C-alpha positions in Angstrom: 0.3 -5.5 -17.2 2.2 -8.6 -16.2 1.7 -7.7 -12.5 -1.9 -8.6 -12.7 -3.8 -11.8 -13.6 -5.8 -11.6 -16.9 -9.6 -11.6 -16.7 -12.2 -13.2 -19.0 -14.7 -11.0 -20.9 -17.4 -12.3 -18.5 -15.4 -11.4 -15.5 -14.6 -7.9 -16.9 -18.3 -7.4 -17.5 -19.1 -8.4 -13.9 -16.5 -6.0 -12.6 -17.9 -3.2 -14.7 -21.4 -3.9 -13.4 -20.1 -3.9 -9.8 -18.4 -0.5 -10.3 -20.4 2.6 -9.5 -17.9 5.1 -10.9 -14.5 6.7 -10.4 -13.3 9.1 -7.8 -10.4 11.5 -7.8 -8.8 12.7 -4.5 -6.2 15.4 -4.3 -2.9 14.9 -2.4 -3.6 14.9 1.3 -7.3 14.2 0.9 -9.3 11.6 2.6 -10.3 8.4 0.8 -11.7 6.6 3.8 -12.7 8.5 6.9 -11.2 6.9 10.0 -14.2 7.6 12.1 -17.1 7.0 9.7 -18.2 3.9 7.8 -17.7 4.2 4.1 -20.5 3.0 1.8 -17.9 2.2 -0.9 -14.9 0.0 -1.6 -12.2 1.1 -3.9 -9.4 -0.1 -6.3 -6.6 2.4 -6.5 -5.9 3.1 -10.1 -3.2 5.8 -9.9 -1.2 7.5 -7.2 0.1 6.6 -3.7 -2.0 6.3 -0.5 -1.7 4.8 3.0 -3.9 3.2 5.6 -3.5 4.5 9.2 -4.9 4.6 12.7 -4.6 7.4 15.2 -4.6 7.4 19.0 -6.7 9.8 21.1 -3.6 12.1 21.5 -3.0 12.3 17.8 -0.2 9.9 17.4 -0.5 8.0 14.1 0.5 4.6 13.0 0.7 4.0 9.2 -0.5 0.4 8.7 0.5 0.1 5.1 1.1 1.9 1.8 -1.2 1.5 -1.2 -0.2 1.4 -4.8 -2.1 1.1 -8.1 -4.1 -2.2 -8.1 -4.6 -2.4 -4.4 -8.1 -3.1 -3.1 -9.2 -0.6 -0.4 -11.7 -0.8 2.4 -12.5 -4.5 2.7 -11.4 -4.7 6.4 -14.4 -2.7 7.6 -16.7 -5.4 6.1 -15.6 -7.9 8.7 -15.0 -5.7 11.7 -17.1 -4.1 14.4 -16.7 -0.4 13.9 -14.2 1.4 11.6 -10.8 -0.2 11.4 -8.7 2.6 9.8 -8.5 5.6 7.6 -7.0 6.0 4.1 -5.3 9.1 2.9 -4.0 10.0 -0.5 -0.3 11.0 -0.5 -0.4 12.1 -4.2 -3.3 13.0 -6.4 -5.1 9.6 -6.7 -7.7 8.1 -9.0 -9.9 5.3 -7.7 -12.5 2.9 -9.0 -15.5 2.9 -6.6 -17.8 0.0 -5.8 -21.0 -0.2 -3.7 -20.2 -2.0 -0.4 -23.8 -3.3 -0.2 -23.4 -5.2 -3.4 -20.3 -7.2 -2.2 -22.2 -10.3 -1.1 -24.1 -10.4 -4.4 -20.8 -10.4 -6.2 -19.6 -13.4 -4.1 -22.9 -15.2 -5.0 -22.9 -14.6 -8.7 -19.2 -14.5 -9.4 -17.5 -16.9 -7.1 -14.2 -16.6 -9.0 -14.1 -12.9 -8.3 -15.2 -13.5 -4.8 -12.1 -15.8 -4.4 -9.9 -13.1 -5.9 -11.2 -10.6 -3.3 -10.5 -13.2 -0.5 -7.0 -13.7 -1.9 -6.4 -10.0 -1.9 -7.5 -9.9 1.8 -5.2 -12.7 2.7 -2.3 -11.0 0.9 -3.0 -7.8 2.9 -2.8 -9.9 6.1 0.6 -11.2 5.0 1.8 -7.7 4.5 0.6 -6.8 8.0 2.5 -9.8 9.4 5.7 -8.6 7.7 5.1 -5.1 9.1 4.7 -6.6 12.6 8.0 -8.4 12.3 9.6 -5.2 11.2 8.2 -3.2 14.1 8.8 -5.9 16.7 12.3 -7.3 15.8 14.2 -5.1 13.3 16.4 -2.3 14.5 16.1 1.2 13.0 18.5 0.6 10.1 16.9 -2.7 9.3 13.4 -1.1 9.4 14.3 1.7 7.0 16.2 -0.7 4.6 13.2 -3.1 4.6 10.7 -0.3 3.9 12.7 1.2 1.1 13.2 -2.1 -0.7 9.6 -3.1 -0.1 8.1 0.0 -1.6 10.6 0.1 -4.5 10.0 -3.5 -5.5 6.2 -3.0 -5.3 6.4 0.1 -7.4 8.7 -1.5 -9.9 6.2 -4.4 -10.2 3.4 -2.1 -11.4 5.6 -0.1 -13.8 6.2 3.0 -11.7 10.0 2.9 -12.0 11.6 5.1 -14.7 15.3 4.8 -15.5 15.9 3.4 -12.0 13.9 6.2 -10.2 10.5 6.0 -8.6 8.4 8.8 -7.3 8.7 8.8 -3.5 6.3 11.4 -2.1 6.8 10.4 1.5 8.4 12.7 4.1 10.3 11.5 7.1 7.2 11.8 9.3 5.5 9.2 7.0 8.5 6.9 7.4 8.6 7.4 11.2 4.8 6.7 11.5 5.1 3.5 9.5 8.1 2.2 11.4 7.3 3.2 14.9 10.4 5.4 15.2 10.8 9.0 16.4 11.3 11.6 13.8 14.8 12.3 15.0 15.8 8.7 14.9 14.3 8.3 11.4 16.2 11.3 10.2 19.6 10.0 11.5 19.0 6.5 10.2 18.0 7.6 6.7 21.0 10.0 6.5 23.4 7.3 7.6 22.1 4.9 5.0 22.3 7.5 2.3 25.8 8.5 3.3 26.8 4.8 2.9 25.6 5.1 -0.7 22.8 2.6 -0.4 20.1 4.8 -1.9 19.5 8.3 -3.1 16.5 10.7 -2.6 16.3 13.7 -4.9 13.4 16.0 -5.2 10.8 13.4 -4.2 12.3 10.6 -6.3 14.0 7.5 -4.9 16.8 5.4 -6.5 18.2 2.3 -5.0 22.0 2.3 -5.5 22.9 -0.9 -3.7 19.9 -3.2 -3.7 21.7 -6.3 -2.5 23.2 -4.4 0.4 19.8 -3.0 1.4 18.1 -6.4 1.0 20.8 -8.0 3.2 20.5 -5.2 5.9 16.8 -5.4 6.0 16.6 -9.2 5.8 14.4 -8.7 2.7 14.5 -11.7 0.4 11.1 -11.8 -1.3 10.7 -14.3 -4.1 9.6 -12.9 -7.4 6.2 -11.4 -6.8 3.4 -13.4 -8.4 0.7 -11.8 -10.5 -2.3 -10.7 -8.5 -6.0 -10.2 -9.3 -7.3 -6.7 -9.8 -10.9 -5.9 -9.2 
């Protein structure tokens, strides 16, 4: 796929040797337990997932949404304690890697090690964008930004069909990602839909006025560059 950088035969062999198997997780299932260290890292092959943190009273913050090609679980390698949980939104398929072999991969395959570092830096950039959204955008701008962001990312990895993309998220997911109340999220999404900016139908999303949503959300990403996939 054009979304991903090509790999050499040697790199592919190294990735295959690093891999320990595949894992399938049903919708709503746990990929990474928030309160327990995971012995594995993952690449999401198919489906939607999200990273999250919960407070002691049960309030949840969704830190980011995961699409096919995303590398999962690296943050715990550089943190004291567990940093987040990961949950599958749809049925998901993942490629599993042994965390204990990560340093050996960096030593023997520096190019792949750089790719993993690049993916970590890209994830940090997404977190920066999310912080700007939560800190400075109003409710309408937040929803517009998130819809365009998810649609463009899904489009990039071939998940859009005839203008529609599977959108398995409910309004609680959106509220937890944007730091809004459920009531405010509902009112904002209904208002933008009444304006004819997008359409949600049976778990599928279609962007009707992309320029208007981009302008509202102050979302002007350059064409997304190909990324490595481990």
